[in-house]
C-alpha positions in Angstrom: -35.9 -23.1 27.1 -35.3 -20.3 24.3 -33.4 -21.3 21.5 -30.9 -18.8 19.8 -28.8 -19.4 16.9 -25.6 -17.3 16.7 -23.4 -17.0 13.6 -19.9 -15.3 13.2 -17.3 -14.5 10.2 -15.3 -17.1 10.4 -15.3 -20.5 11.9 -11.8 -19.8 13.8 -13.9 -17.1 15.7 -17.1 -19.0 16.2 -15.1 -21.7 18.0 -13.6 -18.9 20.7 -16.7 -17.5 21.3 -18.7 -20.3 21.8 -15.3 -21.6 24.0 -16.0 -18.7 26.3 -19.9 -18.7 26.3 -20.1 -22.2 27.1 -17.0 -21.9 29.3 -15.5 -24.7 27.4 -18.4 -27.4 27.8 -19.7 -27.3 24.2 -20.7 -30.1 21.8 -19.0 -29.7 18.4 -21.3 -31.0 15.3 -20.9 -30.9 11.4 -22.8 -28.6 9.3 -23.4 -29.1 5.6 -20.1 -27.2 4.8 -17.2 -29.3 6.5 -15.6 -25.7 6.7 -17.9 -24.4 9.5 -18.9 -26.5 12.4 -21.7 -25.6 14.8 -21.3 -25.5 18.7 -24.1 -26.4 21.1 -24.2 -25.7 24.6 -26.0 -24.1 27.2 -25.5 -20.8 28.5 -27.1 -17.4 29.6 -28.7 -15.0 27.6 -31.3 -12.6 27.8 -31.3 -13.3 31.2 -32.2 -16.5 31.3 -30.9 -20.1 30.1 -31.0 -20.9 26.6 -30.0 -23.5 23.7 -27.7 -22.0 21.6 -26.3 -23.2 18.2 -22.8 -21.1 17.1 -22.2 -21.5 13.8 -20.4 -19.2 11.1 -19.8 -17.8 7.4 -16.8 -17.7 5.5 -17.2 -14.0 5.1 -19.6 -12.3 2.6 -22.2 -14.5 1.9 -24.2 -13.5 -0.9 -23.1 -10.8 -3.9 -25.1 -8.6 -6.2 -25.8 -10.0 -10.2 -27.1 -9.0 -13.2 -30.2 -11.1 -14.4 -29.5 -14.1 -16.9 -30.8 -11.3 -19.9 -27.7 -9.8 -19.4 -25.1 -12.3 -19.6 -24.3 -12.1 -23.2 -21.3 -10.0 -24.2 -22.4 -9.8 -27.9 -25.9 -9.3 -27.6 -26.4 -6.8 -24.8 -25.7 -3.1 -25.1 -22.9 -2.4 -22.7 -24.5 1.3 -21.8 -27.3 -1.1 -20.6 -25.3 -2.4 -17.6 -25.6 0.7 -15.7 -29.6 0.6 -15.3 -30.4 -2.9 -15.8 -31.9 -5.2 -12.7 -29.4 -6.0 -9.8 -30.6 -9.4 -7.4 -28.9 -10.9 -4.8 -27.8 -14.2 -5.1 -25.8 -16.9 -2.9 -22.7 -18.2 -4.7 -22.4 -21.6 -5.8 -19.0 -22.0 -3.2 -21.8 -20.6 0.0 -24.5 -23.1 -1.1 -23.7 -25.5 1.9 -23.5 -22.6 4.4 -26.8 -21.4 3.0 -28.3 -24.5 3.9 -26.8 -24.7 7.4 -28.2 -21.3 8.4 -31.5 -22.1 6.7 -32.0 -25.3 9.1 -30.4 -23.6 11.9 -32.7 -20.9 11.7 -35.9 -23.0 11.6 -35.4 -24.3 14.9 -34.0 -21.1 16.2 -36.6 -18.3 18.3 -33.5 -15.5 17.9 -30.6 -14.8 15.8 -27.7 -13.4 17.3 -25.1 -11.7 14.9 -21.5 -12.0 15.8 -19.4 -11.0 12.9 -16.4 -8.6 13.0 -17.7 -5.1 14.2 -16.3 -3.1 11.3 -18.5 -1.9 8.0 -18.0 -5.5 6.1 -19.0 -7.3 9.0 -22.2 -5.2 9.2 -22.8 -6.2 5.9 -22.1 -9.9 6.1 -24.5 -9.5 9.1 -27.5 -8.3 6.9 -26.8 -11.0 4.3 -26.7 -13.7 7.3 -30.3 -12.0 8.5 -31.7 -12.3 4.5 -30.7 -15.7 4.5 -32.0 -17.0 8.1 -34.9 -15.6 7.4 -35.7 -17.6 4.4 -36.6 -20.4 6.7 -39.9 -21.4 7.0 -41.9 -19.2 9.4 -39.4 -17.1 10.1 -39.6 -14.4 7.5 -39.8 -11.7 11.2 -37.3 -13.5 13.0 -36.1 -11.6 15.7 -32.5 -10.4 15.3 -29.7 -8.8 17.4 -26.1 -7.6 17.2 -23.1 -8.6 19.1 -20.5 -5.9 19.5 -17.2 -6.9 20.7 -13.4 -5.8 19.7 -11.9 -9.0 20.7 -12.6 -12.3 21.7 -11.8 -12.6 25.6 -14.1 -13.6 28.5 -14.7 -10.3 29.5 -15.3 -8.5 26.1 -17.8 -11.4 25.0 -19.6 -11.4 28.5 -19.9 -7.7 27.9 -21.4 -7.9 24.2 -23.5 -10.5 25.4 -24.9 -7.8 27.9 -25.6 -5.3 25.5 -27.1 -6.6 22.2 -27.8 -4.2 19.9 -29.2 -3.9 16.1 -27.4 -3.9 12.8 -26.9 -0.5 11.4 -28.5 -0.2 8.4 -26.9 2.8 7.4 -23.4 1.2 7.5 -25.3 -2.0 5.7 -26.6 0.5 3.1 -23.4 2.1 2.3 -21.6 -1.3 1.7 -24.8 -2.3 -0.6 -23.8 1.1 -2.6 -20.4 0.2 -3.0 -20.8 -3.2 -4.0 -23.7 -2.1 -6.9 -21.3 0.6 -8.4 -18.3 -1.8 -8.3 -20.5 -4.3 -10.4 -22.2 -1.9 -12.9 -19.0 0.0 -13.5 -16.6 -2.6 -13.5 -18.8 -4.8 -15.5 -19.2 -2.1 -18.0 -15.7 -1.0 -18.5 -14.5 -4.4 -18.4 -16.7 -5.7 -21.1 -15.5 -2.0 -23.3 -11.9 -3.1 -23.1 -11.9 -6.6 -23.1 -14.1 -6.9 -26.3 -12.3 -4.3 -28.2 -8.8 -5.4 -27.3 -9.6 -9.2 -27.9 -10.8 -8.0 -31.7 -7.8 -6.4 -32.3 -5.2 -8.0 -30.3 -6.7 -11.2 -29.6 -3.5 -13.5 -30.1 -0.8 -11.2 -28.5 -3.4 -10.8 -25.3 -3.8 -14.3 -24.8 0.1 -14.7 -24.9 -0.6 -17.1 -28.1 -2.8 -19.4 -25.6 -6.5 -20.6 -25.8 -8.0 -19.3 -22.8 -9.4 -15.7 -23.4 -7.9 -13.1 -21.2 -10.4 -10.8 -19.4 -9.0 -7.2 -19.0 -10.6 -6.2 -15.9 -11.5 -2.7 -14.6 -12.3 -1.8 -11.1 -12.7 1.4 -9.3 -10.5 0.6 -6.8 -7.7 -1.2 -8.5 -7.5 1.2 -11.6 -6.3 4.4 -9.2 -3.7 1.3 -7.0 -2.3 0.6 -10.8 -1.7 4.6 -11.2 0.0 5.1 -8.8 2.7 2.2 -9.9 2.7 3.6 -13.0 3.2 7.4 -12.1 6.3 6.2 -10.0 7.7 4.2 -12.8 7.4 7.3 -15.4 8.7 9.2 -13.1 12.0 7.6 -13.1 11.6 6.8 -16.3 11.8 10.3 -17.5 14.0 11.6 -14.9 16.7 13.2 -16.1 19.6 13.8 -13.5 21.2 16.5 -13.0 25.0 17.1 -11.7 25.5 19.3 -8.7 28.5 20.4 -6.5 28.8 21.2 -2.7 31.5 22.4 0.2 32.3 20.4 3.0 34.8 21.5 5.7 37.1 18.9 7.2 39.0 19.1 10.5 40.3 16.8 12.7 40.3 16.8 16.6 41.0 13.7 19.1 41.5 11.5 16.4 38.0 12.3 15.2 37.4 13.6 11.3 34.2 15.7 11.3 32.7 16.5 8.4 31.1 20.7 8.5 27.9 20.4 6.5 27.7 23.5 4.3 25.3 26.4 5.0 24.5 26.7 1.3 24.0 22.9 1.1 24.4 22.4 -2.6 24.7 24.5 -6.0 23.8 23.3 -9.5 26.4 25.8 -11.0 30.0 24.4 -10.9 31.8 27.4 -11.6 29.8 29.4 -8.8 30.7 26.5 -6.4 34.1 26.9 -7.5 34.6 30.7 -6.5 32.7 29.6 -3.4 36.0 27.4 -2.3 38.6 29.7 -3.7 37.4 32.0 -1.1 37.2 29.6 1.5 41.0 28.9 0.7 42.3 32.0 0.5 40.9 32.4 4.3 43.8 30.6 6.2 41.7 30.3 9.4 38.6 29.1 10.5 36.2 30.6 13.4 34.1 28.6 15.6 30.9 31.1 15.8 28.9 29.2 18.4 28.4 25.9 20.1 25.0 24.9 21.1 23.6 22.4 22.9 20.1 21.6 22.8 17.9 18.1 23.9 17.1 16.0 21.3 13.9 13.5 21.3 12.8 10.3 19.2 9.3 10.3 20.1 7.6 6.6 20.6 5.3 5.5 18.5 1.5 6.8 18.5 -0.8 3.5 19.2 -1.2 0.9 16.1 -4.1 1.2 13.7 -4.1 -1.6 10.8 -2.7 0.6 8.2 0.5 1.4 10.0 1.1 -2.3 11.1 0.5 -3.7 7.3 3.1 -0.6 6.5 5.7 -1.9 9.2 5.0 -5.6 8.6 6.0 -4.8 4.7 9.3 -2.9 5.9 10.8 -4.4 8.8 9.5 -8.1 8.2 8.9 -8.2 4.4 5.8 -9.6 5.0 3.3 -8.5 2.2 0.1 -6.7 3.2 -2.2 -9.4 2.8 -0.3 -12.0 4.7 0.1 -9.7 7.6 -3.7 -9.7 7.6 -4.3 -12.7 7.1 -1.5 -13.7 10.1 -3.2 -10.9 12.1 -6.9 -12.6 11.5 -5.7 -15.9 13.0 -3.9 -14.0 16.2 -7.1 -12.3 16.7 -9.5 -15.6 16.1 -7.2 -17.6 18.5 -7.3 -14.5 21.0 -3.7 -13.0 21.3 -4.5 -9.6 19.8 -7.4 -7.4 19.4 -9.3 -6.8 16.4 -6.7 -6.3 13.7 -9.3 -4.0 11.5 -9.1 -0.5 13.1 -8.4 2.9 11.9 -7.7 4.2 15.5 -4.7 5.0 17.2 -5.1 6.8 20.3 -6.5 4.3 23.6 -9.7 6.0 25.1 -8.7 8.1 28.5 -10.8 5.2 30.5 -8.8 2.5 28.6 -7.4 -0.1 31.3 -4.0 -0.6 30.1 -2.2 -1.9 32.8 -3.3 -5.7 33.3 -2.2 -5.5 29.3 1.4 -4.4 30.5 1.0 -7.1 33.9 0.4 -9.9 31.1 3.8 -9.3 29.3 5.9 -9.5 32.2 6.6 -13.3 32.0 8.2 -12.8 28.3 11.8 -13.6 28.6 12.2 -10.9 25.2 10.6 -7.8 26.9 9.7 -8.7 30.7 12.1 -6.9 32.1 10.7 -3.5 30.1 7.2 -4.4 30.8 8.0 -4.3 34.5 9.8 -1.1 33.8 6.5 0.6 32.6 4.6 -0.5 36.0 7.5 0.1 38.0 8.0 3.7 36.4 4.1 4.5 37.1 2.3 2.6 34.7 1.7 3.1 31.1 1.5 6.6 29.6 0.5 5.7 26.0 0.6 8.3 23.2 -1.7 9.1 21.0 -2.8 9.9 17.7 -5.4 11.7 16.1 -7.4 9.2 14.2 -10.5 7.1 15.8 -12.9 4.7 14.1 -15.3 5.0 17.4 -15.5 1.2 16.9 -12.3 -0.5 17.9 -9.5 0.6 20.0 -5.6 0.6 18.4 -4.1 -3.0 17.9 -2.7 -4.6 20.9 -1.9 -7.7 22.6 -4.3 -9.4 24.9 -1.9 -12.6 26.4 1.2 -13.6 26.6 2.4 -15.8 24.0 5.6 -18.0 23.4 7.5 -18.7 20.0 6.7 -22.3 21.4 2.9 -21.4 20.9 3.4 -19.5 17.8 6.1 -20.0 14.6 6.9 -18.6 11.6 4.7 -15.4 10.8 2.5 -15.6 13.5 5.2 -15.0 15.8 6.9 -12.3 14.1 4.1 -10.5 13.8 2.9 -11.0 17.4 6.1 -9.9 18.6 5.8 -6.6 16.5 2.3 -6.0 17.8 3.8 -6.5 21.3 7.2 -4.3 20.9 4.8 -1.7 19.5 2.0 -2.1 22.2 4.9 -1.6 24.8 6.8 0.9 23.3 3.7 3.3 22.7 3.0 3.2 26.5 6.6 4.0 27.7 9.0 6.7 27.2 10.8 8.9 24.6 14.1 8.1 23.7 16.4 11.1 24.6 19.6 12.8 24.2 21.7 15.8 23.8 22.7 17.4 20.4 25.4 19.7 20.1 25.9 21.9 16.8 29.3 24.2 16.6 28.9 26.4 14.0 32.2 27.7 12.0 33.0 30.4 9.0 35.7 30.4 6.6 36.1 32.5 3.8 32.6 34.5 4.5 31.3 30.8 4.1 29.2 29.1 7.3 29.4 25.4 8.2 27.5 23.3 10.8 28.9 20.3 12.6 26.5 18.3 14.8 26.9 15.4 17.3 24.5 13.3 19.3 25.0 12.0 22.6 22.0 9.3 23.6 21.2 9.3 27.3 18.0 7.2 27.4 17.3 5.1 24.7 13.3 4.8 25.7 11.2 3.1 23.6 14.1 1.8 21.5 15.0 -0.6 23.8 12.0 -2.9 23.0 11.1 -1.6 20.0 14.3 -2.5 18.3 13.0 -1.9 14.7 13.8 1.6 14.7 18.0 2.9 15.1 19.1 5.8 16.5 22.7 6.3 16.1 25.1 8.5 18.5 27.6 10.6 16.8 30.8 11.8 18.6 31.7 15.7 18.3 35.0 16.8 20.0 34.9 19.8 22.2 34.7 22.9 20.3 34.7 26.4 22.1 33.2 29.9 20.7 35.6 32.2 19.2 38.3 29.4 18.3 40.8 30.0 15.7 41.4 26.9 14.1 44.1 27.1 11.2 44.0 23.5 9.9 40.2 22.8 8.2 40.4 21.8 4.8 37.4 22.4 2.4 36.7 20.2 -0.6 34.2 20.7 -3.2 32.5 17.3 -4.0 30.3 16.6 -7.3 27.3 14.4 -7.1 24.2 13.8 -8.9 20.4 14.0 -8.2 18.4 10.9 -7.8 15.3 9.3 -8.8 12.9 8.2 -6.7 12.7 4.7 -5.9 9.9 2.7 -7.5 7.1 2.2 -4.8 6.9 -0.9 -2.6 3.9 -2.0 -1.0 3.9 0.0 2.3 4.5 3.1 -0.2 1.4 2.0 -2.0 -0.7 1.8 0.9 0.4 4.8 2.2 -0.7 6.4 -0.9 -3.5 4.6 -0.9 -4.9 6.0 2.5 -3.7 9.2 1.6 -5.8 9.8 -1.3 -8.9 7.8 0.5 -8.6 4.7 -2.0 -10.1 1.8 -0.4 -9.8 1.6 3.3 -8.0 -0.2 5.5 -9.9 -3.5 5.3 -9.1 -3.4 1.5 -5.9 -2.2 0.6 -4.2 -5.9 0.6 -7.1 -6.9 -1.6 -6.8 -4.0 -4.2 -2.8 -4.3 -4.5 -3.2 -8.3 -4.7 -5.6 -8.0 -7.7 -3.5 -5.9 -9.9 -0.8 -8.1 -9.0 -3.2 -11.4 -10.3 -4.1 -9.1 -13.4 -1.1 -8.8 -14.3 -1.3 -5.2 -14.4 1.8 -4.6 -12.1 4.8 -7.6 -11.1 7.1 -7.2 -8.5 11.3 -7.2 -8.4 13.6 -8.8 -6.5 13.8 -5.9 -3.7 9.5 -6.1 -3.8 8.9 -3.1 -5.5 6.4 -2.6 -8.0 6.8 -2.4 -11.6 4.1 -1.7 -14.3 3.3 -4.6 -16.7 2.8 -3.4 -20.6 -0.7 -4.2 -20.2 -1.3 -2.0 -16.7 0.6 0.5 -19.1 -1.3 0.8 -22.1 -4.8 0.7 -20.3 -3.6 4.2 -18.2 -2.0 5.3 -21.5 -5.4 4.4 -23.5 -7.8 6.1 -21.2 -5.3 9.2 -20.6 -5.6 9.7 -24.4 -9.2 9.9 -24.3 -9.0 12.8 -22.1 -9.9 10.8 -18.7 -7.4 10.3 -16.3 -9.1 7.0 -14.8 -6.2 6.3 -13.1 -5.8 9.4 -10.9 -7.7 8.8 -7.3 -10.1 11.6 -7.0 -13.4 9.6 -8.5 -13.0 6.9 -6.1 -11.7 9.1 -3.3 -15.2 11.3 -3.8 -17.1 7.6 -3.7 -15.5 6.8 -0.6 -16.0 9.8 1.4 -19.6 9.6 0.2 -20.0 6.2 1.9 -18.8 7.7 5.1 -21.7 10.5 4.7 -24.5 7.2 4.5 -22.9 5.5 7.6 -23.3 9.2 9.0 -27.0 9.6 8.0 -25.9 12.7 5.7 -26.5 11.1 2.6 -28.8 8.4 1.4 -28.1 5.1 -0.7 -30.3 6.3 -3.5 -28.5 9.8 -3.9 -24.7 8.2 -4.1 -25.8 5.4 -6.4 -27.8 8.1 -8.6 -24.7 10.7 -8.7 -22.2 8.3 -9.3 -23.6 6.2 -11.8 -24.4 9.6 -13.8 -20.5 10.4 -13.6 -19.2 7.4 -14.9 -22.1 6.4 -17.6 -20.9 10.3 -19.0 -17.3 9.1 -19.1 -18.3 5.5 -20.5 -20.2 6.9 -23.2 -16.9 9.1 -24.6 -14.8 6.2 -23.6 -17.1 4.2 -26.2 -16.5 7.0 -29.0 -12.8 6.9 -28.0 -12.2 3.3 -27.3 -9.8 3.5 -30.4 -6.9 5.4 -28.1 -7.1 2.4 -26.0 -5.8 0.1 -29.0 -3.5 2.6 -29.9 -1.6 2.4 -26.5 -1.8 -1.1 -26.5 -0.2 -1.6 -30.4 2.4 1.0 -28.6 3.6 -1.2 -25.9 2.9 -4.5 -28.2 5.5 -3.7 -30.6 7.8 -2.9 -27.7 7.1 -6.3 -26.3 7.5 -7.4 -29.6 11.0 -6.0 -30.4 12.1 -7.5 -27.2 10.3 -11.2 -27.8 8.1 -10.5 -25.3 4.5 -10.9 -24.4 2.4 -7.8 -23.6 1.6 -9.6 -20.0 5.4 -9.2 -19.3 6.6 -6.5 -17.3 9.1 -3.9 -18.7 12.6 -2.9 -17.5 14.3 -0.1 -16.8 17.8 0.7 -18.1 20.2 3.5 -17.3 21.7 5.0 -20.4 25.1 4.5 -21.0 26.6 7.4 -18.9 24.3 7.4 -16.1 23.1 10.9 -16.8 19.5 10.4 -17.6 18.0 8.4 -14.8 19.4 7.6 -11.5 20.3 4.2 -12.3 18.7 2.8 -8.9 16.8 0.6 -11.0 19.0 -1.3 -13.7 17.8 -4.6 -14.1 14.9 -4.6 -11.9 12.9 -7.5 -13.3 15.1 -10.1 -13.4 13.3 -12.1 -11.3 10.1 -10.5 -11.1 7.1 -12.2 -9.5 3.1 -11.6 -10.5 3.5 -10.2 -13.9 4.3 -12.9 -16.6 7.8 -11.2 -16.0 11.3 -12.3 -17.9 14.4 -10.8 -18.8 13.1 -8.6 -22.0 13.7 -5.0 -22.0 11.2 -2.4 -23.1 12.8 0.9 -23.6 10.6 3.9 -25.1 11.5 6.7 -23.3 8.4 9.1 -22.8 5.6 6.6 -23.1 2.0 7.9 -24.0 3.7 11.1 -24.8 3.8 11.2 -28.4 5.9 8.0 -28.7 9.6 9.6 -29.0 11.5 6.7 -29.2 11.1 2.9 -29.5 12.1 -0.4 -28.3 16.0 -0.6 -27.8 17.8 -3.3 -29.8 16.7 -2.8 -33.7 20.1 -0.6 -34.6 22.5 -2.2 -36.6 25.9 -1.0 -37.3 25.7 0.3 -40.6 23.7 3.8 -39.5 26.9 6.1 -38.8 26.2 9.3 -40.7 25.4 12.5 -39.1 22.5 14.0 -39.0 21.0 10.1 -38.6 17.6 9.6 -39.4 14.8 8.5 -37.0 12.9 5.3 -37.5 10.2 7.6 -38.8 12.7 9.0 -41.5 12.8 12.3 -40.1 16.0 14.1 -38.6 16.3 13.3 -35.0 16.2 17.0 -32.9 17.8 17.1 -29.9 16.1 19.7 -27.2 18.0 22.7 -27.8 16.9 22.0 -31.7 19.9 21.0 -33.2 20.0 17.4 -35.2 21.2 15.1 -32.4 24.2 12.3 -33.4 23.8 8.5 -32.6 26.5 6.9 -30.4 27.4 3.7 -29.2 27.6 2.3 -26.0 31.5 1.2 -25.6 31.0 1.1 -22.0 31.6 -2.6 -20.6 28.3 -3.6 -18.8 24.6 -4.6 -20.3 24.2 -1.9 -22.4 27.1 -2.1 -24.1 26.8 -1.9 -28.6 23.5 0.0 -28.0 23.1 2.9 -30.3 21.2 6.1 -28.6 20.6 9.8 -29.8 22.7 12.8 -27.6 22.8 16.5 -28.0 25.8 17.3 -30.4 27.3 19.6 -27.8 30.0 17.8 -26.0 28.7 16.7 -22.7 30.2 18.7 -20.1 30.2 21.9 -22.4 27.5 24.4 -20.7 25.3 24.4 -23.6 25.0 20.8 -23.6 20.5 20.4 -23.4 21.2 16.6 -22.0 19.0 15.5 -24.3 19.4 11.8 -24.6 17.4 8.5 -26.0 17.6 5.0 -27.3 17.9 4.6 -30.7 
């Protein structure tokens, strides 16, 4: 009888696949790894009865590494890492799995790879082949590849009937990326770690004895760059006042705000003139009343990135935890493969059985029945397909008793999204009444929702009706009041994880399978922290690294270079480029950058020293996270992120306040809290002894915060011209 060794990517998947292949008649035995069992069975493969052993690995089985001659950080020239020999090794924690595979392969006639059907899974499959062919007399062990997107009887049997081969181009793409990550990461990590340790060892280690590694990764650095860029945009944001007119009219006991056609003006006097013109005209006229259909489109089919963003925003579950839960649901057969770039179902995809399976739910069964009664599913499709996996969808009905905690919440979101995608848009009628008064135009809007459509089941989306009383074209209104309202421009908010994933996707940083991993890496390295609102703040160390490379002339935190690599990897998969071509090109570029960075590495310590001073003035570690405080009058930044790091996580955060404005741009402004009450005369000298000048080139004045709040008593610089005067330059800086 033919003996076949099957290997899946994880034990849960191996167990599920084995259960289907054996129809539940498998025997479990122990392997060398207690986490990776062996499931023995007799089943039909290759058109005959076979003895099958199904086991698993735990993700990547091997890794690339340098030889022992490259291990010394002190004696090996770092530049040599770009050309030194690398070889494939099995890490110590994978040795037991390696022993199991070699032992089982020695008894097998054929190897079938059952790893996940994505780029990483293909490469893991090649690693399994590499290990299994080390078994005695198995150098030419025949290898097949099972292709599947879900662990269901139909999908698994179809995979057995259509066994294929590993795609060498995909394997080469991952090998290329792994080698680049090793060489580039090792070189820049050694450069910045050795340089900063030599100059700031005590501060870098937080006063402890354990030496900190300041790591570099060509994906993690652009990810950090997005966080730093948003932080600095907020920190440097100068809020401006603006004014607008609002026309108010009450009818049928409903007060309607009519929106000004000009929206807003940044000139108070001009707005005031328009207000006077409106009020001089005692009557307003309804120029037109229009009605038109309004729709809220149902969502397109669910891909990995959208699932991660929805779970972050709607469920407040991190992307990392979302993927862990989704993979478990997949292994248990509740959902399809959760790593997919596809957001449209193929035209021949039979969705009706999947809808039928949800009819028994007490939560959404009635909605599922409604879809079938209305003619069946009509999924809205997106514009992306990875040509490998369908969108994420439920495979069978589950209940809260079967799934608990986040497993149920993620499953529920996936089901509701799937049913919403397969149903109908929400529809309504929008009414607009256009009114003129004093030559100015205002618009009142109302909305009547006629059919909630998909929102009946996808309860995470909201669409609120808005009543608009009856108005008639040509109608004259004598009781319209026009007011002038003042507001201020607002800084953008800090990035949350969904925002960060969207940026990574937009600029091609990583893949849907690695976004969460890169985010976790920069948190673990203490380059960023997370505040109480789950929004990212860069740590002093993260800020220093970004500023340091910027001072060298290389914007390493920008996404262009990594995005180019990701495109090159796709080209390898498509066969338009080779692994060797991409390696030579990318290593050449990074080697040139490294050579210049090594010459200008003092720029790194210059940036580091700036943040070390800020941290020191606030009795904090360089590994901590800064705070952004609003200025005393709220006229500098938005004030949305006051005290955001009171309980920050993931970056060694605490309660210090680092407030150097314009960091990395000439060092204008230091840390707060270093002023005393004796500095009163005007003009006051800055810390470097020079007269502090404002934007309009006048000597700035120093004032003290008197308003109650966390900044009370602190000193700041501002323009000598009164704030409400038209020639005030709005200069602000903490003293």
